[in-house]
RODOSE-279911 format. One line per field, with one value per residue (C-alpha): z, y, x; residue number from 1. Coordinates in steps of 0.02 Angstrom, whole numbers. Layout:
<atoms>
up	Z;...
north	Y;...
east	X;...
k	NUM;...
</atoms>
This chain:
<atoms>
up	4;-48;95;71;59;226;300;239;355;316;279;376;281;328;298;126;93;145;27;-120;-102;-225;-348;-361;-169;-115;-128;-125;-302;-372;-507;-481;-290;-207;-97;27;48;49;196;287;287;311;436;535;652;501;563;720;856;850;973;921;1061;1060;1173;1205;1224;1295;1321;1409;1501;1688;1796;1644;1608;1467;1552;1500;1571;1641;1734;1862;1815;1940;1855;1764;1657;1727;1880;1968;1821;1746;1564;1436;1442;1319;1297;1170;1022;1024;875;824;853;736;799;849;935;1046;1096;1154;1250;1330;1384;1465;1541;1624;1668;1678;1544;1429;1390;1214;1148;1049;932;900;767;742;807;744;757;876;834;902;936;1116;1165;1258;1361;1348;1168;999;1019;893;962;871;970;959;997;1087;1128;1251;1367;1546;1572;1735;1872;1810;1907;1892;1814;1869;1795;1862;2039;2006;1861;1858;1750;1745;1687;1536;1610;1759;1654;1599;1414;1368;1509;1548;1735;1723;1791;1984;2047;1883;1883;1792;1628;1578;1415;1281;1321;1358;1168;1117;1233;1152;990;1035;1115;955;855;966;951;770;746;831;712;554;616;735;847;995;1011;1064;1223;1258;1302;1159;1194;1245;1244;1150;1313;1351;1177;1201;1365;1273;1151;1296;1386;1234;1161;1331;1300;1337;1190;1176;1176;1058;921;961;939;778;696;759;694;527;493;413;490;638;768;750;867;968;996;1186;1335;1346;1503;1620;1644;1802;1875;1797;1642;1478;1446;1340;1184;1159;1014;958;835;658;522;436;439;413;470;323;352;486;663;695;868;919;891;719;676;733;614;475;497;470;295;262;387;390;521;498;553;743;826;908
north	-6;164;293;454;618;670;503;509;578;745;780;927;1050;967;793;855;915;742;658;758;799;921;845;1020;1022;841;777;593;628;703;582;651;637;517;393;388;575;585;460;546;709;639;733;603;745;806;655;628;520;348;205;19;-115;-306;-393;-582;-681;-834;-973;-1140;-1270;-1275;-1387;-1424;-1243;-1123;-1003;-844;-766;-589;-465;-342;-171;-90;80;199;204;82;41;-106;-172;-342;-335;-449;-464;-341;-182;-72;-147;-112;-19;-165;-308;-394;-408;-597;-574;-429;-532;-678;-569;-466;-630;-690;-517;-485;-670;-768;-886;-937;-1116;-1164;-1110;-1240;-1105;-921;-818;-641;-601;-428;-247;-121;58;165;337;336;156;227;390;416;436;364;173;48;-131;-296;-443;-615;-777;-908;-1089;-1190;-1341;-1361;-1196;-1158;-1040;-864;-738;-549;-447;-271;-169;-290;-318;-501;-625;-766;-876;-832;-936;-853;-897;-788;-639;-506;-486;-392;-268;-318;-344;-522;-609;-593;-535;-514;-418;-257;-264;-137;-27;-119;-291;-359;-333;-411;-555;-581;-580;-712;-821;-820;-853;-998;-1080;-1065;-1141;-1292;-1329;-1321;-1347;-1481;-1355;-1419;-1543;-1397;-1394;-1567;-1668;-1759;-1911;-1906;-2000;-1962;-1925;-1786;-1717;-1702;-1610;-1473;-1454;-1442;-1317;-1206;-1225;-1222;-1374;-1554;-1679;-1855;-1966;-2098;-1962;-1860;-2019;-2067;-1893;-1874;-2041;-2027;-1873;-1948;-1875;-1783;-1892;-2054;-2208;-2228;-2396;-2383;-2455;-2399;-2314;-2405;-2327;-2217;-2356;-2497;-2590;-2567;-2456;-2298;-2295;-2168;-2047;-1909;-1762;-1794;-1691;-1615;-1423;-1428;-1533;-1605;-1613;-1473;-1525;-1401;-1348;-1375;-1188;-1189;-1354;-1283;-1141;-1251;-1369;-1217;-1216;-1403;-1520;-1700;-1796;-1947;-1861;-1833;-1689;-1728
east	-2;64;76;-26;66;6;62;236;380;430;619;699;803;963;885;838;1013;1084;961;1016;1210;1278;1400;1487;1529;1529;1708;1622;1558;1708;1770;1954;1955;2080;1983;2126;2124;1941;1919;2070;1980;1804;1707;1591;1526;1411;1301;1208;1290;1212;1272;1273;1233;1203;1076;1075;899;977;865;895;782;794;690;575;536;596;709;798;954;934;1041;981;1051;1162;1161;1059;962;827;933;855;763;799;881;954;1137;1217;1306;1410;1494;1677;1760;1847;1712;1588;1414;1402;1585;1518;1362;1458;1590;1438;1355;1517;1564;1389;1344;1503;1421;1569;1531;1499;1322;1217;1143;1172;1074;1033;853;823;870;783;809;649;712;654;710;855;852;1049;1055;998;1045;1023;1027;1053;980;1037;943;1036;988;1101;1097;1149;1216;1303;1236;1271;1376;1345;1471;1529;1374;1242;1184;1123;1110;991;874;696;565;487;313;355;386;255;302;150;143;-24;1;-79;81;87;258;341;498;512;605;718;698;612;681;506;465;636;603;434;500;630;507;406;556;610;440;437;614;562;432;534;709;795;858;769;918;1031;947;992;1153;1243;1139;955;788;637;549;671;662;471;496;593;455;328;434;455;286;203;91;81;110;64;219;156;112;264;380;293;326;504;552;466;577;729;887;806;877;995;991;1153;1223;1234;1163;982;924;804;641;616;496;593;524;586;740;720;819;949;971;1089;1050;1057;1128;971;950;764;612;515;372;365;326;191;140;-40;-83;-3;-84;-255;-229;-173;-324;-444;-372;-336;-416;-349;-427;-317;-163;-179;-91;79
k	1;2;3;4;5;6;7;8;9;10;11;12;13;14;15;16;17;18;19;20;21;22;23;24;25;26;27;28;29;30;31;32;33;34;35;36;37;38;39;40;41;42;43;44;45;46;47;48;49;50;51;52;53;54;55;56;57;58;59;60;61;62;63;64;65;66;67;68;69;70;71;72;73;74;75;76;77;78;79;80;81;82;83;84;85;86;87;88;89;90;91;92;93;94;95;96;97;98;99;100;101;102;103;104;105;106;107;108;109;110;111;112;113;114;115;116;117;118;119;120;121;122;123;124;125;126;127;128;129;130;131;132;133;134;135;136;137;138;139;140;141;142;143;144;145;146;147;148;149;150;151;152;153;154;155;156;157;158;159;160;161;162;163;164;165;166;167;168;169;170;171;172;173;174;175;176;177;178;179;180;181;182;183;184;185;186;187;188;189;190;191;192;193;194;195;196;197;198;199;200;201;202;203;204;205;206;207;208;209;210;211;212;213;214;215;216;217;218;219;220;221;222;223;224;225;226;227;228;229;230;231;232;233;234;235;236;237;238;239;240;241;242;243;244;245;246;247;248;249;250;251;252;253;254;255;256;257;258;259;260;261;262;263;264;265;266;267;268;269;270;271;272;273;274;275;276;277;278;279;280;281;282;283;284;285;286;287;288;289;290;291;292;293;294;295;296;297;298
</atoms>
C-alpha cells in the first residue's frame, strides 16, 4: 500500500540536503578525488551520533521450564530493572563476537553455545534515554548452562522462567520483575522465534546433552511451546522425519519405574524438518484451511 502524502514522514532541511548531495561540493562525488585523501579528511561529526549495542536472548531449559538469562541493572538507566545481557559494540568487534563477549562479561556464561543467530534490530528513537541507540539482538539456545555470576555493571544475574515474566505489560503475571527499556518486546520476539524454530528445524536438540531419549526431547518441545504432547504421536512424527535423530548404539536407560529401558538418540545432520513438526497452535490454524482427521496432533 502506498502511503498518502500526509502520512509520509517529512524531511527537515538538513535531511533534504543529505538526501540530495551536490556533486559540485561533495568530494565523495568528485570523479577526480583520491579515496584515501577523502577518507582521511572525512568529517563524521556531520551526522548525528548513534550508538550500537548487542543484546542476547539466551534460552535454556531449567527444571523442565523454558528459562531466559537476565541481569539486574546496577546503574542508570532503569537501575534495578532486569535486562538482557548486552552492551555497546567495540570499535573493532563484529556483532556476534560482541554478543558472546557481553554474555560472558555480564553473566560469566562462557561455555559453548548450542545455537546463536541474529534475532532482529531495534532502533526506536526513544528506546534508550541516553542517546540514539540501535541494538542488534541475538537468539541463543544452550543446554545445561552453569549458574550465572553478575558482572561489574549488574547487581544480580539469574535465570527466569519465561512464564514468570510479563512480556505484554498487562500486569497479568503476579510478582513479575520489571524489565528494562524495550527488553520485554525483544524477549517476546525471541520467544516467538524459538517456538517457530522448533517447528521447522531440529534445534530442539541444542537444549539437550549429546545423547538423549525421545521423552527428553518431547519435554523440550513442551517447555518451549507451553503445551503437553502425546508421547506416542510425538515419537511417530520424530522417527518418521529422516535425519532428525539417530539411534545411539549404547546401553539404553532403564525407565524411572524399572520396566523397558528407553532408547538413546543423538542429533541428526539435517537442517530443516520435512514435514514440519507443527505446534498445536499452528496445527489448529492449518486445520482451518486443510483439515486432515487421519493425522492426529503430536
